[in-house]
C-alpha positions in Angstrom: 8.9 -28.3 -1.4 5.5 -26.8 -1.2 4.9 -23.2 -0.2 2.5 -22.1 2.5 2.5 -18.5 1.3 -0.3 -17.1 -0.8 0.0 -13.7 -2.3 -2.7 -11.2 -3.3 -2.7 -7.6 -4.4 -5.1 -5.7 -2.1 -3.9 -2.1 -2.6 -2.9 0.1 -5.6 -1.4 3.5 -5.1 -2.3 5.8 -8.0 -0.8 9.2 -9.0 -1.7 11.6 -11.8 1.4 12.8 -13.6 2.6 13.4 -17.2 5.0 10.5 -17.0 6.7 8.3 -14.5 9.2 10.2 -12.3 7.6 13.6 -13.0 5.9 15.6 -10.3 2.3 14.6 -9.7 -0.7 16.7 -8.8 -3.2 14.1 -7.6 -3.1 10.7 -5.8 -5.5 8.1 -4.5 -5.5 4.5 -3.3 -7.6 1.7 -4.6 -8.1 -0.9 -1.9 -9.8 -4.3 -2.0 -11.4 -5.2 1.4 -13.5 -8.3 1.9 -14.0 -8.6 -1.9 -15.2 -5.0 -2.3 -13.4 -2.2 -4.1 -12.8 1.1 -2.4 -11.2 4.4 -3.6 -9.7 6.3 -0.6 -7.3 9.1 0.1 -8.2 11.1 -3.0 -6.0 14.2 -2.8 -5.7 16.6 -5.7 -4.5 20.1 -6.4 -7.3 20.5 -8.9 -10.6 18.5 -8.8 -10.5 15.3 -10.8 -12.2 15.6 -14.2 -14.6 13.2 -15.9 -11.7 11.8 -17.9 -9.8 11.2 -14.6 -12.8 9.2 -13.3 -13.1 7.2 -16.6 -9.4 6.2 -16.3 -9.8 5.3 -12.6 -12.9 3.3 -13.4 -11.2 1.6 -16.3 -8.5 0.3 -13.8 -11.2 -0.8 -11.4 -13.0 -2.7 -14.2 -9.8 -4.3 -15.3 -9.5 -5.6 -11.7 -12.8 -7.4 -12.1 -15.1 -5.0 -10.2 -18.4 -3.5 -11.5 -18.8 -1.0 -8.6 -16.7 0.7 -6.0 -17.1 2.9 -2.9 -15.4 6.3 -3.0 -14.6 8.2 0.2 -14.1 11.9 -0.1 -13.9 14.9 2.2 -16.5 17.5 1.5 -16.4 20.6 3.6 -14.8 18.7 6.5 -17.2 15.8 6.3 -16.3 12.3 5.1 -18.8 11.3 2.4 -19.0 7.7 1.1 -20.8 6.9 -2.2 -21.2 3.8 -4.3 -20.4 4.2 -8.0 -21.0 1.7 -10.8 -18.5 1.1 -13.5 -19.8 1.2 -17.1 
């Protein structure tokens, strides 16, 4: 019997915590829309560090992307910027 279902991962929920099950202090979502990678809903008690962004970009690179768009709220205004993964 052949299946008519195709499955794809289009969203990854990410949290920053010391270990699984521990309280977390930051979260974001990586979404793939029309073949493009987007980082949305970045919420953190403390601003993400350079190391945080390196880890996020490492995941994005492992998903096969060389760039992504990040949406952030700056002073009540939604700001979108394109970042390239090294």
